[in-house]
C-alpha positions as CSV (number, residue, x, y, z in Angstrom):
1,M,44.5,102.8,21.4
2,T,43.1,103.3,17.9
3,A,39.9,105.3,17.8
4,L,37.3,104.0,15.3
5,G,34.7,106.1,13.5
6,V,32.2,105.9,10.7
7,V,31.2,108.4,8.0
8,F,27.6,109.5,7.6
9,R,27.8,110.2,3.9
10,P,25.8,113.2,2.6
11,Q,24.5,111.1,-0.3
12,L,22.0,110.1,2.4
13,P,19.2,112.7,2.9
14,P,19.6,114.8,6.0
15,E,16.6,113.3,7.7
16,R,18.4,110.0,7.9
17,L,21.1,111.5,10.2
18,R,19.0,111.3,13.5
19,A,18.6,107.5,13.4
20,V,22.2,106.9,12.5
21,A,23.6,109.3,15.1
22,R,21.4,107.9,17.9
23,L,22.4,104.4,17.0
24,A,26.1,105.4,17.0
25,D,25.7,106.7,20.5
26,E,23.7,103.6,21.6
27,V,26.2,101.0,20.4
28,G,29.3,102.8,21.7
29,L,30.9,104.0,18.5
30,E,33.6,106.5,19.3
31,E,33.3,109.0,16.4
32,L,30.7,109.8,13.7
33,W,32.1,112.0,10.9
34,L,30.1,114.3,8.7
35,W,31.0,115.9,5.4
36,E,30.3,119.3,3.9
37,D,30.4,118.3,0.2
38,C,29.0,120.8,-2.3
39,F,26.1,120.9,-2.8
40,L,24.8,118.2,-0.4
41,E,24.7,119.1,3.3
42,G,26.1,121.7,5.7
43,G,28.8,120.6,8.1
44,V,28.0,122.8,11.1
45,S,24.3,122.4,10.9
46,T,24.4,118.6,10.7
47,A,27.1,118.5,13.4
48,A,25.0,120.6,15.8
49,A,22.0,118.4,15.2
50,A,23.9,115.2,15.7
51,L,25.5,116.5,18.9
52,A,22.1,117.5,20.3
53,W,20.6,114.1,19.5
54,T,23.4,112.2,21.3
55,E,25.2,112.1,24.6
56,R,28.7,110.7,24.2
57,V,29.8,110.0,20.6
58,R,32.2,112.5,19.2
59,I,31.1,114.3,16.0
60,G,33.7,115.1,13.4
61,I,33.3,117.6,10.6
62,G,35.5,116.6,7.7
63,L,35.9,119.2,6.4
64,L,34.8,122.9,6.2
65,P,36.2,124.5,3.0
66,V,37.9,127.7,4.1
67,P,37.1,129.6,0.9
68,L,33.4,129.5,1.8
69,R,33.8,131.1,5.2
70,N,35.0,134.2,6.9
71,V,37.3,133.0,9.6
72,A,35.4,134.9,12.3
73,V,32.3,132.9,11.4
74,T,34.2,129.6,11.6
75,A,35.5,130.6,15.0
76,M,32.1,131.6,16.3
77,E,30.6,128.3,15.2
78,A,33.4,126.2,16.6
79,A,33.3,128.0,19.9
80,T,29.6,127.6,20.2
81,L,29.7,123.9,19.5
82,E,32.5,123.5,22.1
83,R,30.6,125.4,24.8
84,L,27.3,123.6,24.1
85,F,28.9,120.1,23.8
86,P,32.3,120.2,25.5
87,G,35.0,118.0,24.0
88,R,32.7,116.3,21.5
89,A,33.0,118.3,18.3
90,V,36.1,117.7,16.0
91,L,36.7,120.5,13.6
92,T,38.6,120.1,10.3
93,V,39.2,122.9,7.8
94,G,40.7,122.6,4.3
95,H,41.0,123.8,0.8
96,G,37.7,122.3,-0.5
97,V,37.4,120.9,-4.0
98,Q,38.7,123.6,-6.3
99,D,36.1,123.0,-9.0
100,W,33.3,123.5,-6.5
101,M,35.0,126.6,-5.1
102,G,35.1,128.0,-8.6
103,Q,31.4,127.3,-9.1
104,V,30.5,129.6,-6.2
105,G,33.0,132.3,-7.0
106,A,35.3,131.5,-4.0
107,R,38.3,129.9,-5.6
108,A,41.5,131.3,-4.2
109,D,44.6,132.0,-6.3
110,S,46.7,130.5,-3.5
111,P,44.7,127.8,-1.6
112,L,47.8,127.1,0.5
113,G,48.2,130.8,1.5
114,L,44.5,131.0,2.4
115,L,44.5,127.9,4.5
116,G,47.6,129.1,6.4
117,E,46.1,132.5,7.1
118,H,42.8,130.9,8.1
119,L,44.5,128.4,10.5
120,D,46.5,131.1,12.2
121,A,43.6,133.4,12.8
122,L,41.1,130.6,13.7
123,R,43.4,129.1,16.4
124,A,44.2,132.5,17.8
125,L,40.5,133.4,18.1
126,L,39.7,130.0,19.7
127,R,42.4,130.7,22.3
128,G,40.4,133.8,23.2
129,E,42.9,136.3,21.7
130,R,42.0,139.6,20.2
131,V,43.2,139.5,16.6
132,S,44.1,142.2,14.1
133,V,45.6,141.0,10.8
134,R,45.8,142.2,7.3
135,G,46.8,139.2,5.2
136,R,46.3,138.5,1.5
137,Y,43.0,136.7,2.3
138,V,42.3,137.1,6.0
139,R,41.6,140.6,7.4
140,L,40.5,141.1,10.9
141,D,40.3,144.4,12.8
142,D,40.3,144.1,16.6
143,V,38.2,140.9,16.6
144,A,37.7,138.7,19.7
145,L,35.1,136.1,20.6
146,D,32.7,137.2,23.4
147,W,32.2,133.5,24.2
148,P,35.5,131.8,23.6
149,P,35.8,128.1,24.4
150,R,36.4,127.3,28.1
151,S,38.9,124.6,27.1
152,P,41.4,124.3,24.2
153,V,39.9,123.3,20.9
154,D,42.0,121.3,18.4
155,V,41.7,122.3,14.8
156,L,42.6,119.7,12.1
157,A,43.5,120.4,8.5
158,G,42.6,118.2,5.6
159,G,45.2,117.6,2.9
160,T,47.0,115.3,0.5
161,G,49.8,117.2,-1.1
162,P,53.2,117.6,0.6
163,R,53.0,121.3,1.1
164,T,49.6,121.1,2.7
165,L,50.7,118.2,4.9
166,R,53.7,120.2,6.1
167,L,51.5,123.2,6.6
168,S,49.1,121.1,8.7
169,G,52.0,120.1,10.9
170,E,53.1,123.7,11.2
171,K,49.8,125.3,12.0
172,A,47.1,122.7,12.8
173,D,46.6,120.2,15.7
174,G,46.1,117.2,13.4
175,T,45.6,116.1,9.8
176,L,42.7,114.4,8.1
177,L,43.5,112.1,5.2
178,T,41.2,110.9,2.4
179,C,40.2,107.3,1.7
180,A,42.7,107.4,-1.2
181,T,45.5,107.2,1.4
182,S,47.4,103.9,1.5
183,V,49.4,102.5,4.4
184,D,52.5,104.0,2.9
185,G,50.6,107.2,2.4
186,V,49.8,107.4,6.1
187,R,53.5,107.0,6.9
188,R,54.4,109.7,4.4
189,A,51.7,112.1,5.7
190,R,52.8,111.7,9.3
191,R,56.5,112.3,8.3
192,L,55.6,115.4,6.4
193,A,53.4,116.8,9.2
194,E,56.1,116.1,11.7
195,E,58.6,118.0,9.5
196,G,56.3,121.0,9.5
197,R,55.8,120.7,13.2
198,R,59.5,120.6,13.9
199,A,60.2,123.6,11.5
200,A,57.6,125.6,13.5
201,G,59.2,124.6,16.8
202,R,56.0,122.9,18.0
203,G,55.9,120.1,20.5
204,G,53.1,117.7,21.5
205,H,51.3,115.1,19.5
206,H,49.9,115.7,16.0
207,R,46.7,113.6,15.5
208,V,46.3,111.8,12.2
209,V,42.8,110.7,11.1
210,V,42.3,108.7,7.9
211,Y,39.2,107.5,6.1
212,L,39.1,103.8,5.1
213,L,36.7,102.9,2.3
214,A,35.0,99.7,3.5
215,A,32.2,97.4,2.4
216,T,30.8,94.3,4.1
217,G,27.9,92.0,3.6
218,A,26.3,90.9,0.3
219,G,28.0,92.2,-2.8
220,A,30.8,93.9,-0.8
221,D,33.6,93.2,-3.3
222,A,31.6,94.5,-6.2
223,R,30.5,97.6,-4.4
224,L,34.0,98.4,-3.3
225,R,35.4,97.9,-6.8
226,A,32.7,100.1,-8.3
227,E,33.4,102.9,-5.9
228,L,37.2,102.7,-6.4
229,A,36.7,102.8,-10.2
230,A,34.3,105.8,-9.9
231,E,36.9,107.7,-7.8
232,G,39.7,106.9,-10.1
233,L,41.4,104.7,-7.6
234,A,41.0,101.2,-9.2
235,S,44.7,101.0,-9.9
236,V,45.9,102.4,-6.6
237,P,47.3,99.6,-4.4
238,D,46.4,99.0,-0.7
239,V,43.3,101.3,-0.7
240,G,39.9,100.1,0.6
241,V,38.8,96.8,2.1
242,A,35.8,94.5,1.6
243,G,34.9,91.6,3.8
244,D,34.0,90.6,7.3
245,A,34.9,92.2,10.6
246,A,38.3,90.4,10.7
247,A,39.2,91.7,7.2
248,V,38.2,95.3,8.1
249,A,39.9,95.2,11.5
250,G,43.1,94.0,9.8
251,A,43.0,97.0,7.4
252,V,42.4,99.3,10.4
253,R,45.3,97.9,12.3
254,R,47.7,98.3,9.3
255,L,46.8,102.0,9.1
256,A,47.2,102.4,12.8
257,E,50.6,100.8,12.7
258,A,51.6,103.2,10.0
259,G,50.7,106.2,12.2
260,A,47.0,106.8,12.2
261,D,45.4,107.7,15.5
262,T,41.9,107.4,14.3
263,V,40.5,105.3,11.4
264,V,37.1,106.3,10.1
265,L,35.3,103.7,8.1
266,Q,33.8,105.2,4.9
267,P,30.9,103.1,3.5
268,T,30.3,103.1,-0.2
269,A,27.9,105.6,-1.5
270,D,25.4,102.9,-2.2
271,E,25.7,101.2,1.2
272,P,22.3,99.5,1.5
273,D,22.1,99.6,5.4
274,P,23.8,102.6,7.0
275,E,22.5,101.8,10.4
276,G,23.7,98.2,10.0
277,F,27.1,99.5,9.0
278,V,27.4,101.5,12.2
279,R,26.4,98.5,14.3
280,F,29.0,96.4,12.4
281,A,31.8,98.8,13.1
282,A,31.0,99.2,16.8
283,E,30.0,95.6,17.7
284,E,32.1,93.5,15.3
285,V,35.1,95.5,14.2
286,R,35.9,97.5,17.4
287,P,36.4,94.4,19.6
288,L,39.1,93.2,17.3
289,L,41.2,96.3,17.7
290,P,43.7,97.3,20.4
């Protein structure tokens, strides 16, 4: 079964989140995803609020840039969310946009090295282990969580490049892909993640989540084309979808058949009716999916 989600884009003011999250819960949407884009809205703060306002919808954070956080803080926040709202928070970490990391003096010489060290330490802390490590970027001295999660917590990694995708398979529990990912790109990402997983001797299922840029209603085609152009994706084939529920569901199915476990509909930044988009996803698109 393909899970379906929607992005609450941080181009919307934070005070809009409550209504959107409550509606997502009410109409049965499976997942609502939040972004931590510089310098818009915080990922953990918005996730905690959305979880507190709702009862069942899963809340994804996609993603927390690791250069901005000490890994112990990430672990404390992830553990706290899990204990407060068991099984409902989906945590993703990643490189962050390098220009933004540079703006705040946090750009790493080796983003891949930092992400690998962060994932190793984060997952160990969330397993309740006591961790001492002296890496290039991550340094912990006899650190353990006093309130570790009661159940295992999956940690996803966001990535696009082949080395990051292999690293995600090696060290993370799933991979988050951007809306620039085509159907072939999903196949490639799953293959690379599985290569990393096999190289690390890991079994089990590796979850793949992908954003799908989508527009519906009046002016949908124009809004989609404008957003693709603004993101430099106008010439990229098989990215984004505009149209009715059948058209959007068809695009979701193609991504699922390529290997995506979860498809998250990403509205355009100028989506005129965020609440209506959530209702459209849950009540019109979801019934057309397996």
